[in-house]
C-alpha positions, 0 to 999 in steps of 0.5 A: 506529512505530505499533502494527499494527491487530488482524489478526483484524478484517480477516482475511476482507478480507485473504484476499479481496485475497490470493485476487484477487492470486494468481489471475492474474499480470496481474490486480493490474496490470490492476485497478490500472490500472482503479481510477482509472476505476471507483472513486468519488473517495472510494474512490479516495482510500481505495485510495490511502491503503491503498497509502501505508500499505503503502509507509510500513510496508515502508519503516519496518519491519525486521520484514518478511521480504524474499526475492529475489522481493520485494527490488526492491519493498521498495527502491522503497517505501523510495525513495518514502517517502524522497522523500515525507518530503524533500518534506514531502508529507503529501497533505493533500487526500487526508487521508493523514497520511504523516509 
């Protein structure tokens, strides 16, 4: 597995994302639904890339602690990543090196 990036470099941005997602139970869902209609295509691509790397990291890592509150999302990430690998979907037009 690839080495994780230096967290300190991104801590401010991670904290902002965490705050946004923690401020309202529906906010993350609503924002996720609005992104395709608001972001420029390049930014939508970058957001998709971020989501794909999250899925890949969760699917491949045994180091991530999972408790009953998030076991379902971990199982789903593993299923999505398995399907992507089985289908050879490297999303080349999105410039996302998945496999």
